[in-house]
N, C-alpha and C positions, 0 to 999 in steps of 0.2 A: 227768449229771455230779454233781448234788447227792447222788445215792445213793452214788457213789464217795467223795465228800468226807465224808459221814456215816460210811461204813465205815472210812475212813482215821482219822477222829477217834476212833471207837470202838476201833480197833486200837491207837492211841497210848495211850488210856486203859487198855486191857487190858495193854499192855506195861509201863505204869508201875505196875501192880499195884492199880489202883483197883477197889474193889468196885462202885462206881457204874457203871464201864465194863462190868463183867460183866453186871449187871442190864439196862442199856440195850442191850447186844448181844443178849441173849435176846429182849427186846421187839422191837427193830428187825428182827432176822432173822426172827422169826415174822410180823411185818407184811409184810415183803418176800415171804416164802414164800406167804402167803395171796393177796397181790396178783398174784403170778406165776401161781398156780393159777386165778385169775379171768380174767386177761388172755390167757394162752396159748391156750385153746381158740378164742378169737376170732381170734387171729393164724393158727392152724394151719388152721382150717376156713373161712376167709373165702370161698374159691371156691365151696364147697358152699352157703353161706348166700346168696351173690349169685345163683347159678343158681336156687335155690329161690324167691327173691324175684322174679326175672325170670319164672319159670314161672307164679307166682301172679298176676302183674301183669295188669291189664286192657288194657294196651297191646299190640296184636298184634305190633308190631315187636320188643318185648322178648321175648315168648314165642317168636317165630321165631328170635331170636338164640341161644337155648339149644339149639335143634335143629341150627342151622348150625354151632355151635361146640362140638360134643360132645367133641371131642378138642382140648384146649388145650395147645399146646406150651410147654414151660418149659425153656429152654436145651437143646434137643434131646431132652427127655423129655416125657412126658405126665403130667398130674396123676393121682394115684390116684383111682379111682372116676369117671373122666371118660368111661368107655365105650370107651377105646382099648386 
């Protein structure tokens, strides 16, 4: 919610014709873009990371979990790369 408030404040500054608003918009949008590029892969590839960690684990029950659950259903579909 704080990102939305910041964007709304910057929009109001830009609509008022403030030069400061324009500079702050460029800075804030660049920061948000970089953070999005850092965070998105972790969100998209979470299943792959968890399966790899389970497979490398010393715990046999976790290693067995990856072979038992090779096809993980997700709302009637399977995840890409899950072997199904």
